[in-house]
C-alpha atoms as an extended CHARMM CRD file, in Angstrom:
* protein
*
       280  EXT
         1         1  UNK       CA             -8.7500000000       14.4360000000      -10.5000000000  PROA      1               0.0000000000
         2         2  UNK       CA            -10.2030000000       13.2010000000      -13.7870000000  PROA      2               0.0000000000
         3         3  UNK       CA            -13.0530000000       10.6340000000      -13.4360000000  PROA      3               0.0000000000
         4         4  UNK       CA            -11.1130000000        7.8620000000      -15.2000000000  PROA      4               0.0000000000
         5         5  UNK       CA             -8.0950000000        8.4320000000      -12.9290000000  PROA      5               0.0000000000
         6         6  UNK       CA            -10.3260000000        8.4350000000       -9.8380000000  PROA      6               0.0000000000
         7         7  UNK       CA            -12.0390000000        5.1700000000      -10.8120000000  PROA      7               0.0000000000
         8         8  UNK       CA             -8.7150000000        3.5290000000      -11.6870000000  PROA      8               0.0000000000
         9         9  UNK       CA             -7.3000000000        4.3990000000       -8.2550000000  PROA      9               0.0000000000
        10        10  UNK       CA            -10.4550000000        3.0600000000       -6.5630000000  PROA      10              0.0000000000
        11        11  UNK       CA            -10.0410000000       -0.2080000000       -8.4730000000  PROA      11              0.0000000000
        12        12  UNK       CA             -6.4070000000       -0.2800000000       -7.4080000000  PROA      12              0.0000000000
        13        13  UNK       CA             -7.4670000000        0.2530000000       -3.8120000000  PROA      13              0.0000000000
        14        14  UNK       CA             -9.6720000000       -2.8330000000       -3.9230000000  PROA      14              0.0000000000
        15        15  UNK       CA             -6.8010000000       -4.8980000000       -5.3110000000  PROA      15              0.0000000000
        16        16  UNK       CA             -4.4320000000       -3.5240000000       -2.6760000000  PROA      16              0.0000000000
        17        17  UNK       CA             -6.7040000000       -4.7820000000        0.1040000000  PROA      17              0.0000000000
        18        18  UNK       CA             -6.8990000000       -8.1290000000       -1.6630000000  PROA      18              0.0000000000
        19        19  UNK       CA             -3.1550000000       -8.7050000000       -1.7290000000  PROA      19              0.0000000000
        20        20  UNK       CA             -2.8690000000       -7.6960000000        1.9250000000  PROA      20              0.0000000000
        21        21  UNK       CA             -5.4130000000      -10.3960000000        2.7380000000  PROA      21              0.0000000000
        22        22  UNK       CA             -3.0620000000      -12.8930000000        1.0730000000  PROA      22              0.0000000000
        23        23  UNK       CA             -0.5420000000      -12.0840000000        3.8240000000  PROA      23              0.0000000000
        24        24  UNK       CA             -2.9320000000      -13.6890000000        6.3200000000  PROA      24              0.0000000000
        25        25  UNK       CA             -2.8750000000      -17.1050000000        4.6190000000  PROA      25              0.0000000000
        26        26  UNK       CA             -1.4620000000      -20.0450000000        6.6070000000  PROA      26              0.0000000000
        27        27  UNK       CA              2.0740000000      -18.9000000000        6.0220000000  PROA      27              0.0000000000
        28        28  UNK       CA              4.4890000000      -16.6540000000        7.8880000000  PROA      28              0.0000000000
        29        29  UNK       CA              3.5490000000      -13.0920000000        6.7670000000  PROA      29              0.0000000000
        30        30  UNK       CA              7.1010000000      -12.2720000000        5.6800000000  PROA      30              0.0000000000
        31        31  UNK       CA              7.3510000000      -15.4630000000        3.6220000000  PROA      31              0.0000000000
        32        32  UNK       CA              4.0490000000      -14.4710000000        2.0120000000  PROA      32              0.0000000000
        33        33  UNK       CA              5.6180000000      -11.1010000000        1.1310000000  PROA      33              0.0000000000
        34        34  UNK       CA              8.6220000000      -12.8880000000       -0.3810000000  PROA      34              0.0000000000
        35        35  UNK       CA              6.3290000000      -15.0890000000       -2.4590000000  PROA      35              0.0000000000
        36        36  UNK       CA              4.2030000000      -12.1700000000       -3.6940000000  PROA      36              0.0000000000
        37        37  UNK       CA              7.1820000000       -9.9530000000       -4.5170000000  PROA      37              0.0000000000
        38        38  UNK       CA              9.0770000000      -12.7110000000       -6.2880000000  PROA      38              0.0000000000
        39        39  UNK       CA              6.0370000000      -13.3350000000       -8.4770000000  PROA      39              0.0000000000
        40        40  UNK       CA              5.6830000000       -9.5860000000       -9.1140000000  PROA      40              0.0000000000
        41        41  UNK       CA              9.2980000000       -9.4350000000      -10.2330000000  PROA      41              0.0000000000
        42        42  UNK       CA              8.8270000000      -12.3310000000      -12.6490000000  PROA      42              0.0000000000
        43        43  UNK       CA              5.6950000000      -10.7300000000      -14.1300000000  PROA      43              0.0000000000
        44        44  UNK       CA              7.3450000000       -7.3060000000      -14.4750000000  PROA      44              0.0000000000
        45        45  UNK       CA             10.6870000000       -8.5130000000      -15.9120000000  PROA      45              0.0000000000
        46        46  UNK       CA              9.5770000000       -8.9470000000      -19.5690000000  PROA      46              0.0000000000
        47        47  UNK       CA              7.9530000000       -5.5020000000      -19.4900000000  PROA      47              0.0000000000
        48        48  UNK       CA             11.0720000000       -3.9260000000      -17.9710000000  PROA      48              0.0000000000
        49        49  UNK       CA             13.3280000000       -5.5180000000      -20.5910000000  PROA      49              0.0000000000
        50        50  UNK       CA             11.0080000000       -4.4000000000      -23.3830000000  PROA      50              0.0000000000
        51        51  UNK       CA             10.9270000000       -0.7900000000      -22.1230000000  PROA      51              0.0000000000
        52        52  UNK       CA             14.6850000000       -0.6350000000      -21.5760000000  PROA      52              0.0000000000
        53        53  UNK       CA             16.7550000000        0.8170000000      -18.7450000000  PROA      53              0.0000000000
        54        54  UNK       CA             15.7430000000        4.0500000000      -16.9840000000  PROA      54              0.0000000000
        55        55  UNK       CA             17.9740000000        7.0810000000      -17.3850000000  PROA      55              0.0000000000
        56        56  UNK       CA             20.6530000000        7.6300000000      -14.7200000000  PROA      56              0.0000000000
        57        57  UNK       CA             18.7680000000       10.4360000000      -12.9360000000  PROA      57              0.0000000000
        58        58  UNK       CA             15.8200000000        8.0720000000      -12.3000000000  PROA      58              0.0000000000
        59        59  UNK       CA             17.8270000000        5.3910000000      -10.4460000000  PROA      59              0.0000000000
        60        60  UNK       CA             18.1550000000        7.3260000000       -7.1450000000  PROA      60              0.0000000000
        61        61  UNK       CA             14.3580000000        7.4880000000       -6.9660000000  PROA      61              0.0000000000
        62        62  UNK       CA             14.0250000000        3.7540000000       -7.6420000000  PROA      62              0.0000000000
        63        63  UNK       CA             16.6850000000        2.8700000000       -5.0440000000  PROA      63              0.0000000000
        64        64  UNK       CA             15.1070000000        5.1680000000       -2.4270000000  PROA      64              0.0000000000
        65        65  UNK       CA             11.6940000000        3.5890000000       -3.0180000000  PROA      65              0.0000000000
        66        66  UNK       CA             13.2490000000        0.1270000000       -2.8370000000  PROA      66              0.0000000000
        67        67  UNK       CA             14.8360000000        0.8120000000        0.5770000000  PROA      67              0.0000000000
        68        68  UNK       CA             11.5870000000        2.2520000000        1.9310000000  PROA      68              0.0000000000
        69        69  UNK       CA              9.7240000000       -0.8110000000        0.6260000000  PROA      69              0.0000000000
        70        70  UNK       CA             12.0010000000       -3.1130000000        2.6170000000  PROA      70              0.0000000000
        71        71  UNK       CA             11.1780000000       -1.2270000000        5.8300000000  PROA      71              0.0000000000
        72        72  UNK       CA              7.4940000000       -1.2670000000        4.8590000000  PROA      72              0.0000000000
        73        73  UNK       CA              7.4370000000       -5.0390000000        4.3600000000  PROA      73              0.0000000000
        74        74  UNK       CA              9.3170000000       -5.7530000000        7.5910000000  PROA      74              0.0000000000
        75        75  UNK       CA              7.1090000000       -3.5040000000        9.7330000000  PROA      75              0.0000000000
        76        76  UNK       CA              3.8300000000       -4.5630000000        8.0920000000  PROA      76              0.0000000000
        77        77  UNK       CA              4.4900000000       -8.2890000000        8.3970000000  PROA      77              0.0000000000
        78        78  UNK       CA              5.8310000000       -7.8330000000       11.9200000000  PROA      78              0.0000000000
        79        79  UNK       CA              2.5820000000       -6.1290000000       12.9120000000  PROA      79              0.0000000000
        80        80  UNK       CA              0.5020000000       -8.8450000000       11.2040000000  PROA      80              0.0000000000
        81        81  UNK       CA              2.2110000000      -11.4800000000       13.3240000000  PROA      81              0.0000000000
        82        82  UNK       CA              0.9910000000       -9.6960000000       16.4520000000  PROA      82              0.0000000000
        83        83  UNK       CA             -2.4800000000       -8.3670000000       15.5860000000  PROA      83              0.0000000000
        84        84  UNK       CA             -5.4900000000       -8.7630000000       13.2770000000  PROA      84              0.0000000000
        85        85  UNK       CA             -5.5560000000       -7.3280000000        9.7750000000  PROA      85              0.0000000000
        86        86  UNK       CA             -8.6340000000       -5.2890000000       10.7800000000  PROA      86              0.0000000000
        87        87  UNK       CA             -6.5030000000       -3.3510000000       13.2850000000  PROA      87              0.0000000000
        88        88  UNK       CA             -3.0730000000       -3.2260000000       11.6460000000  PROA      88              0.0000000000
        89        89  UNK       CA             -4.2000000000       -2.3280000000        8.1180000000  PROA      89              0.0000000000
        90        90  UNK       CA             -6.1730000000        0.8580000000        8.9670000000  PROA      90              0.0000000000
        91        91  UNK       CA             -3.4810000000        2.1780000000       11.3260000000  PROA      91              0.0000000000
        92        92  UNK       CA             -0.7160000000        1.6200000000        8.7910000000  PROA      92              0.0000000000
        93        93  UNK       CA             -2.7170000000        3.0750000000        5.9040000000  PROA      93              0.0000000000
        94        94  UNK       CA             -4.6580000000        5.7410000000        7.8330000000  PROA      94              0.0000000000
        95        95  UNK       CA             -1.5960000000        7.4630000000        9.2290000000  PROA      95              0.0000000000
        96        96  UNK       CA             -0.2250000000        8.1050000000        5.7160000000  PROA      96              0.0000000000
        97        97  UNK       CA             -2.6700000000       10.1050000000        3.5130000000  PROA      97              0.0000000000
        98        98  UNK       CA             -2.8680000000       13.3120000000        5.5680000000  PROA      98              0.0000000000
        99        99  UNK       CA              0.9050000000       13.4940000000        6.0730000000  PROA      99              0.0000000000
       100       100  UNK       CA              1.4830000000       12.7190000000        2.3870000000  PROA      100             0.0000000000
       101       101  UNK       CA             -0.9010000000       15.4930000000        1.3550000000  PROA      101             0.0000000000
       102       102  UNK       CA              0.7120000000       18.0500000000        3.6770000000  PROA      102             0.0000000000
       103       103  UNK       CA              4.2090000000       17.1840000000        2.4570000000  PROA      103             0.0000000000
       104       104  UNK       CA              3.1900000000       17.1740000000       -1.2030000000  PROA      104             0.0000000000
       105       105  UNK       CA              1.8700000000       20.7190000000       -0.7460000000  PROA      105             0.0000000000
       106       106  UNK       CA              4.7790000000       22.0570000000        1.3220000000  PROA      106             0.0000000000
       107       107  UNK       CA              7.7030000000       20.2440000000       -0.3280000000  PROA      107             0.0000000000
       108       108  UNK       CA              6.5630000000       19.8170000000       -3.9240000000  PROA      108             0.0000000000
       109       109  UNK       CA              4.2530000000       22.8240000000       -4.1410000000  PROA      109             0.0000000000
       110       110  UNK       CA              1.1830000000       20.9640000000       -5.4020000000  PROA      110             0.0000000000
       111       111  UNK       CA             -2.0720000000       22.9190000000       -5.3770000000  PROA      111             0.0000000000
       112       112  UNK       CA             -4.8980000000       21.3450000000       -3.3460000000  PROA      112             0.0000000000
       113       113  UNK       CA             -7.9730000000       23.3960000000       -2.4670000000  PROA      113             0.0000000000
       114       114  UNK       CA             -9.7470000000       23.5040000000        0.9030000000  PROA      114             0.0000000000
       115       115  UNK       CA            -12.5470000000       21.1110000000       -0.0830000000  PROA      115             0.0000000000
       116       116  UNK       CA            -10.1320000000       18.4490000000       -1.2540000000  PROA      116             0.0000000000
       117       117  UNK       CA             -7.9980000000       18.8860000000        1.8660000000  PROA      117             0.0000000000
       118       118  UNK       CA            -11.0970000000       18.4980000000        4.0580000000  PROA      118             0.0000000000
       119       119  UNK       CA            -11.8990000000       15.3190000000        2.1370000000  PROA      119             0.0000000000
       120       120  UNK       CA             -8.4290000000       13.9750000000        2.9100000000  PROA      120             0.0000000000
       121       121  UNK       CA             -8.8420000000       14.8250000000        6.6170000000  PROA      121             0.0000000000
       122       122  UNK       CA            -12.2190000000       13.0430000000        6.8330000000  PROA      122             0.0000000000
       123       123  UNK       CA            -10.8770000000       10.0420000000        4.9280000000  PROA      123             0.0000000000
       124       124  UNK       CA             -7.8250000000        9.7530000000        7.1930000000  PROA      124             0.0000000000
       125       125  UNK       CA             -9.9650000000       10.1060000000       10.3360000000  PROA      125             0.0000000000
       126       126  UNK       CA            -12.3690000000        7.4910000000        9.0060000000  PROA      126             0.0000000000
       127       127  UNK       CA             -9.5430000000        5.0590000000        8.3250000000  PROA      127             0.0000000000
       128       128  UNK       CA             -8.1380000000        5.4560000000       11.8330000000  PROA      128             0.0000000000
       129       129  UNK       CA            -11.6340000000        5.0540000000       13.3080000000  PROA      129             0.0000000000
       130       130  UNK       CA            -11.7480000000        1.4700000000       12.0120000000  PROA      130             0.0000000000
       131       131  UNK       CA             -9.0000000000        0.5680000000       14.4780000000  PROA      131             0.0000000000
       132       132  UNK       CA            -10.6260000000        2.3780000000       17.4280000000  PROA      132             0.0000000000
       133       133  UNK       CA            -10.5420000000        0.1270000000       20.4680000000  PROA      133             0.0000000000
       134       134  UNK       CA            -13.7910000000       -0.2460000000       22.3960000000  PROA      134             0.0000000000
       135       135  UNK       CA            -13.8900000000       -0.0040000000       26.1870000000  PROA      135             0.0000000000
       136       136  UNK       CA            -13.3200000000       -3.4310000000       27.6650000000  PROA      136             0.0000000000
       137       137  UNK       CA            -11.7730000000       -4.8200000000       24.4730000000  PROA      137             0.0000000000
       138       138  UNK       CA             -8.4630000000       -6.6120000000       24.6110000000  PROA      138             0.0000000000
       139       139  UNK       CA             -5.4700000000       -4.2860000000       24.5710000000  PROA      139             0.0000000000
       140       140  UNK       CA             -3.8230000000       -3.7150000000       21.2120000000  PROA      140             0.0000000000
       141       141  UNK       CA             -0.2810000000       -5.0670000000       21.2210000000  PROA      141             0.0000000000
       142       142  UNK       CA              2.0170000000       -2.0550000000       21.6670000000  PROA      142             0.0000000000
       143       143  UNK       CA              4.7330000000       -3.4960000000       19.4760000000  PROA      143             0.0000000000
       144       144  UNK       CA              2.1780000000       -4.0610000000       16.7090000000  PROA      144             0.0000000000
       145       145  UNK       CA              1.0160000000       -0.4480000000       17.1310000000  PROA      145             0.0000000000
       146       146  UNK       CA              4.5440000000        0.9260000000       16.8400000000  PROA      146             0.0000000000
       147       147  UNK       CA              5.2540000000       -1.2370000000       13.8050000000  PROA      147             0.0000000000
       148       148  UNK       CA              2.0070000000       -0.1450000000       12.1300000000  PROA      148             0.0000000000
       149       149  UNK       CA              2.8160000000        3.5440000000       12.7290000000  PROA      149             0.0000000000
       150       150  UNK       CA              6.3620000000        3.1560000000       11.3680000000  PROA      150             0.0000000000
       151       151  UNK       CA              4.8370000000        1.3610000000        8.4070000000  PROA      151             0.0000000000
       152       152  UNK       CA              2.5840000000        4.3890000000        7.8630000000  PROA      152             0.0000000000
       153       153  UNK       CA              5.6080000000        6.6990000000        7.7880000000  PROA      153             0.0000000000
       154       154  UNK       CA              7.3040000000        4.5240000000        5.1810000000  PROA      154             0.0000000000
       155       155  UNK       CA              4.1230000000        4.6220000000        3.0730000000  PROA      155             0.0000000000
       156       156  UNK       CA              4.3010000000        8.4230000000        3.1330000000  PROA      156             0.0000000000
       157       157  UNK       CA              7.9560000000        8.2650000000        2.1530000000  PROA      157             0.0000000000
       158       158  UNK       CA              7.7050000000        5.8990000000       -0.7780000000  PROA      158             0.0000000000
       159       159  UNK       CA              4.4910000000        7.5170000000       -2.0450000000  PROA      159             0.0000000000
       160       160  UNK       CA              6.2660000000       10.8560000000       -2.4130000000  PROA      160             0.0000000000
       161       161  UNK       CA              9.3540000000        9.1790000000       -3.8770000000  PROA      161             0.0000000000
       162       162  UNK       CA              7.2560000000        7.2060000000       -6.3780000000  PROA      162             0.0000000000
       163       163  UNK       CA              5.3180000000       10.2750000000       -7.4520000000  PROA      163             0.0000000000
       164       164  UNK       CA              8.4570000000       12.3080000000       -8.1020000000  PROA      164             0.0000000000
       165       165  UNK       CA             10.3350000000        9.3500000000       -9.5830000000  PROA      165             0.0000000000
       166       166  UNK       CA              7.5520000000        8.5150000000      -12.0170000000  PROA      166             0.0000000000
       167       167  UNK       CA              7.4310000000       12.1460000000      -13.1240000000  PROA      167             0.0000000000
       168       168  UNK       CA             11.2040000000       12.2260000000      -13.5780000000  PROA      168             0.0000000000
       169       169  UNK       CA             11.1980000000        9.0520000000      -15.6970000000  PROA      169             0.0000000000
       170       170  UNK       CA             10.4520000000        8.9980000000      -19.4030000000  PROA      170             0.0000000000
       171       171  UNK       CA              7.4030000000        6.8810000000      -18.5450000000  PROA      171             0.0000000000
       172       172  UNK       CA              5.6760000000        5.8870000000      -15.2800000000  PROA      172             0.0000000000
       173       173  UNK       CA              5.5000000000        2.3480000000      -16.6930000000  PROA      173             0.0000000000
       174       174  UNK       CA              9.2850000000        2.2250000000      -17.0720000000  PROA      174             0.0000000000
       175       175  UNK       CA              9.7160000000        3.3560000000      -13.4640000000  PROA      175             0.0000000000
       176       176  UNK       CA              7.1540000000        0.8780000000      -12.0980000000  PROA      176             0.0000000000
       177       177  UNK       CA              8.4800000000       -2.0800000000      -14.0770000000  PROA      177             0.0000000000
       178       178  UNK       CA             12.0680000000       -1.7440000000      -12.8580000000  PROA      178             0.0000000000
       179       179  UNK       CA             10.9390000000       -1.0320000000       -9.3030000000  PROA      179             0.0000000000
       180       180  UNK       CA              8.9910000000       -4.3100000000       -9.2440000000  PROA      180             0.0000000000
       181       181  UNK       CA             11.9010000000       -6.2650000000      -10.7080000000  PROA      181             0.0000000000
       182       182  UNK       CA             14.3360000000       -4.9250000000       -8.1080000000  PROA      182             0.0000000000
       183       183  UNK       CA             11.7580000000       -5.3620000000       -5.3400000000  PROA      183             0.0000000000
       184       184  UNK       CA             11.4050000000       -9.0190000000       -6.2420000000  PROA      184             0.0000000000
       185       185  UNK       CA             15.1620000000       -9.6220000000       -6.2860000000  PROA      185             0.0000000000
       186       186  UNK       CA             15.8180000000       -7.7110000000       -3.0510000000  PROA      186             0.0000000000
       187       187  UNK       CA             12.9990000000       -9.1910000000       -0.9910000000  PROA      187             0.0000000000
       188       188  UNK       CA             13.7710000000      -12.7260000000       -2.1920000000  PROA      188             0.0000000000
       189       189  UNK       CA             17.4550000000      -12.2940000000       -1.2750000000  PROA      189             0.0000000000
       190       190  UNK       CA             16.4650000000      -10.9300000000        2.1240000000  PROA      190             0.0000000000
       191       191  UNK       CA             14.1250000000      -13.8740000000        2.6470000000  PROA      191             0.0000000000
       192       192  UNK       CA             16.8370000000      -16.3810000000        1.7770000000  PROA      192             0.0000000000
       193       193  UNK       CA             19.3100000000      -14.7000000000        4.1320000000  PROA      193             0.0000000000
       194       194  UNK       CA             16.8180000000      -14.4540000000        7.0010000000  PROA      194             0.0000000000
       195       195  UNK       CA             14.6240000000      -17.5370000000        6.6770000000  PROA      195             0.0000000000
       196       196  UNK       CA             16.8390000000      -19.9210000000        4.6900000000  PROA      196             0.0000000000
       197       197  UNK       CA             16.2610000000      -21.9820000000        1.5500000000  PROA      197             0.0000000000
       198       198  UNK       CA             14.0680000000      -24.5510000000        3.2880000000  PROA      198             0.0000000000
       199       199  UNK       CA             11.6260000000      -21.9130000000        4.5010000000  PROA      199             0.0000000000
       200       200  UNK       CA             11.4870000000      -20.2480000000        1.0800000000  PROA      200             0.0000000000
       201       201  UNK       CA             10.9060000000      -23.6380000000       -0.5500000000  PROA      201             0.0000000000
       202       202  UNK       CA              7.9080000000      -24.1560000000        1.7480000000  PROA      202             0.0000000000
       203       203  UNK       CA              6.1610000000      -21.2200000000        0.0560000000  PROA      203             0.0000000000
       204       204  UNK       CA              5.8490000000      -23.2200000000       -3.1790000000  PROA      204             0.0000000000
       205       205  UNK       CA              2.7200000000      -24.9130000000       -1.8460000000  PROA      205             0.0000000000
       206       206  UNK       CA              1.1070000000      -21.4560000000       -1.8030000000  PROA      206             0.0000000000
       207       207  UNK       CA              2.0150000000      -20.5080000000       -5.3710000000  PROA      207             0.0000000000
       208       208  UNK       CA             -1.6500000000      -20.0850000000       -6.3620000000  PROA      208             0.0000000000
       209       209  UNK       CA             -2.5200000000      -17.4700000000       -3.7040000000  PROA      209             0.0000000000
       210       210  UNK       CA              0.9330000000      -15.9410000000       -4.1610000000  PROA      210             0.0000000000
       211       211  UNK       CA              0.4900000000      -15.3380000000       -7.8830000000  PROA      211             0.0000000000
       212       212  UNK       CA             -3.0360000000      -13.9870000000       -7.2750000000  PROA      212             0.0000000000
       213       213  UNK       CA             -1.6510000000      -11.6280000000       -4.6400000000  PROA      213             0.0000000000
       214       214  UNK       CA              1.1740000000      -10.6130000000       -6.9650000000  PROA      214             0.0000000000
       215       215  UNK       CA             -1.2280000000       -9.7780000000       -9.7870000000  PROA      215             0.0000000000
       216       216  UNK       CA             -3.2990000000       -7.6000000000       -7.4500000000  PROA      216             0.0000000000
       217       217  UNK       CA             -0.2600000000       -5.9460000000       -5.8570000000  PROA      217             0.0000000000
       218       218  UNK       CA              1.4390000000       -5.1920000000       -9.1620000000  PROA      218             0.0000000000
       219       219  UNK       CA             -1.6990000000       -3.8150000000      -10.8180000000  PROA      219             0.0000000000
       220       220  UNK       CA             -2.6610000000       -1.7190000000       -7.7910000000  PROA      220             0.0000000000
       221       221  UNK       CA              0.7830000000       -0.1640000000       -7.4260000000  PROA      221             0.0000000000
       222       222  UNK       CA              1.1730000000        0.3650000000      -11.1500000000  PROA      222             0.0000000000
       223       223  UNK       CA             -2.1140000000        2.2660000000      -11.2400000000  PROA      223             0.0000000000
       224       224  UNK       CA             -1.0140000000        4.4670000000       -8.3390000000  PROA      224             0.0000000000
       225       225  UNK       CA              2.3410000000        5.3050000000       -9.9480000000  PROA      225             0.0000000000
       226       226  UNK       CA              0.6180000000        6.1910000000      -13.2390000000  PROA      226             0.0000000000
       227       227  UNK       CA             -2.0940000000        8.2120000000      -11.4620000000  PROA      227             0.0000000000
       228       228  UNK       CA              0.5010000000       10.3480000000       -9.6490000000  PROA      228             0.0000000000
       229       229  UNK       CA              1.6440000000       11.6250000000      -13.0480000000  PROA      229             0.0000000000
       230       230  UNK       CA             -1.9480000000       12.6610000000      -13.8110000000  PROA      230             0.0000000000
       231       231  UNK       CA             -3.1300000000       14.1370000000      -10.4700000000  PROA      231             0.0000000000
       232       232  UNK       CA             -1.7030000000       15.5840000000       -7.2120000000  PROA      232             0.0000000000
       233       233  UNK       CA              0.2600000000       12.9710000000       -5.2650000000  PROA      233             0.0000000000
       234       234  UNK       CA             -1.6000000000       13.7160000000       -2.0170000000  PROA      234             0.0000000000
       235       235  UNK       CA             -5.0250000000       13.1680000000       -3.5600000000  PROA      235             0.0000000000
       236       236  UNK       CA             -3.9880000000        9.9350000000       -5.2740000000  PROA      236             0.0000000000
       237       237  UNK       CA             -2.5430000000        8.6790000000       -1.9770000000  PROA      237             0.0000000000
       238       238  UNK       CA             -5.7320000000        9.5670000000       -0.1080000000  PROA      238             0.0000000000
       239       239  UNK       CA             -8.0810000000        7.8980000000       -2.6010000000  PROA      239             0.0000000000
       240       240  UNK       CA             -5.8570000000        4.8160000000       -2.6830000000  PROA      240             0.0000000000
       241       241  UNK       CA             -6.2020000000        4.4720000000        1.0800000000  PROA      241             0.0000000000
       242       242  UNK       CA             -9.9250000000        3.8620000000        0.6050000000  PROA      242             0.0000000000
       243       243  UNK       CA             -8.5950000000        0.3260000000        0.3080000000  PROA      243             0.0000000000
       244       244  UNK       CA             -9.3440000000        0.0350000000        4.0280000000  PROA      244             0.0000000000
       245       245  UNK       CA            -13.0440000000       -0.2140000000        3.1390000000  PROA      245             0.0000000000
       246       246  UNK       CA            -12.2980000000       -3.2890000000        1.0850000000  PROA      246             0.0000000000
       247       247  UNK       CA             -9.8420000000       -4.4680000000        3.7350000000  PROA      247             0.0000000000
       248       248  UNK       CA            -12.5100000000       -4.1860000000        6.4190000000  PROA      248             0.0000000000
       249       249  UNK       CA            -14.9440000000       -6.1740000000        4.2790000000  PROA      249             0.0000000000
       250       250  UNK       CA            -12.3330000000       -8.8760000000        3.6550000000  PROA      250             0.0000000000
       251       251  UNK       CA            -11.4610000000       -8.9780000000        7.3600000000  PROA      251             0.0000000000
       252       252  UNK       CA            -15.1200000000       -9.5810000000        8.2790000000  PROA      252             0.0000000000
       253       253  UNK       CA            -16.3000000000      -11.8080000000        5.4040000000  PROA      253             0.0000000000
       254       254  UNK       CA            -13.1900000000      -13.8380000000        4.5820000000  PROA      254             0.0000000000
       255       255  UNK       CA            -11.1050000000      -13.7360000000        7.7590000000  PROA      255             0.0000000000
       256       256  UNK       CA            -14.1770000000      -13.8210000000       10.0610000000  PROA      256             0.0000000000
       257       257  UNK       CA            -13.0690000000      -10.8940000000       12.1980000000  PROA      257             0.0000000000
       258       258  UNK       CA            -15.9370000000       -9.2050000000       14.1320000000  PROA      258             0.0000000000
       259       259  UNK       CA            -17.9810000000       -6.3990000000       12.5530000000  PROA      259             0.0000000000
       260       260  UNK       CA            -17.9500000000       -3.4300000000       14.9280000000  PROA      260             0.0000000000
       261       261  UNK       CA            -20.0110000000       -0.2410000000       14.9960000000  PROA      261             0.0000000000
       262       262  UNK       CA            -16.9210000000        1.9260000000       14.5150000000  PROA      262             0.0000000000
       263       263  UNK       CA            -16.2430000000        0.2400000000       11.1680000000  PROA      263             0.0000000000
       264       264  UNK       CA            -19.6430000000        1.3850000000        9.9190000000  PROA      264             0.0000000000
       265       265  UNK       CA            -18.9770000000        4.9550000000       11.1200000000  PROA      265             0.0000000000
       266       266  UNK       CA            -15.5590000000        4.8360000000        9.5010000000  PROA      266             0.0000000000
       267       267  UNK       CA            -17.0560000000        3.7130000000        6.1830000000  PROA      267             0.0000000000
       268       268  UNK       CA            -19.4060000000        6.7200000000        6.1610000000  PROA      268             0.0000000000
       269       269  UNK       CA            -16.5410000000        9.1450000000        6.8780000000  PROA      269             0.0000000000
       270       270  UNK       CA            -14.3580000000        7.6060000000        4.1730000000  PROA      270             0.0000000000
       271       271  UNK       CA            -17.1370000000        7.7840000000        1.5650000000  PROA      271             0.0000000000
       272       272  UNK       CA            -17.8190000000       11.4510000000        2.4270000000  PROA      272             0.0000000000
       273       273  UNK       CA            -14.1140000000       12.1710000000        2.1360000000  PROA      273             0.0000000000
       274       274  UNK       CA            -13.9620000000       10.4830000000       -1.2610000000  PROA      274             0.0000000000
       275       275  UNK       CA            -16.9540000000       12.4920000000       -2.4870000000  PROA      275             0.0000000000
       276       276  UNK       CA            -15.3010000000       15.7480000000       -1.4200000000  PROA      276             0.0000000000
       277       277  UNK       CA            -12.0780000000       14.7770000000       -3.1850000000  PROA      277             0.0000000000
       278       278  UNK       CA            -13.8510000000       13.6420000000       -6.3370000000  PROA      278             0.0000000000
       279       279  UNK       CA            -16.1140000000       16.7050000000       -6.6960000000  PROA      279             0.0000000000
       280       280  UNK       CA            -13.6540000000       19.4590000000       -5.7390000000  PROA      280             0.0000000000
């Protein structure tokens, strides 16, 4: 992975953690997702119109990613309603990079050497360590755990779809722009059908955080889609999941969740994994 690609994905990881923190504002997590995605769609629309429509063979990739995104949003926000960000986020994100790497090698035939693969393993283990439950701690809600794990599977799915879709498109920017536009329309329609107009209208008082979250979400995802046309999908996915480091910091500093020893251990493992990936 080229240094500029690596640093761009790291920056995207920090922004990804930031927009996830927006989901913990004083608003139903799903309504926060609706707000963020609607804003993303509005921001992306002028770019999409300027770039023009994707070719027909690209649309199945966009639609597949869109459907996986819906499952991702529903499972992620469902888990956030039942457990802290510091537990849900690492389980959802940590279960994805290793599986994504394995599938990108076996299904797509990408070449990843042993050092890089070891880096992915350490990074994934470090991410999952953040959510390790201490003896005597309160039990982790089982429904939240199942939702977080399903969320992780959808992350693997749409990461592979995005990587292949962006490569199939004339430009990764064209693919990303239309995906964000359709995401915004779909999630807003789902929100209206599920929560009703009155609930959606209540999100307007959170427009500031929503637009900030949208800017971070859009930029982070856009970087990842572009990076997967420049480097192996599995490695991009793994580096992007370093966002849990930033997520852990946000959970402790902003959301005032407790700092635990396992989070420090996890940070060390993740950094070692990143070094192995970067220097392979």
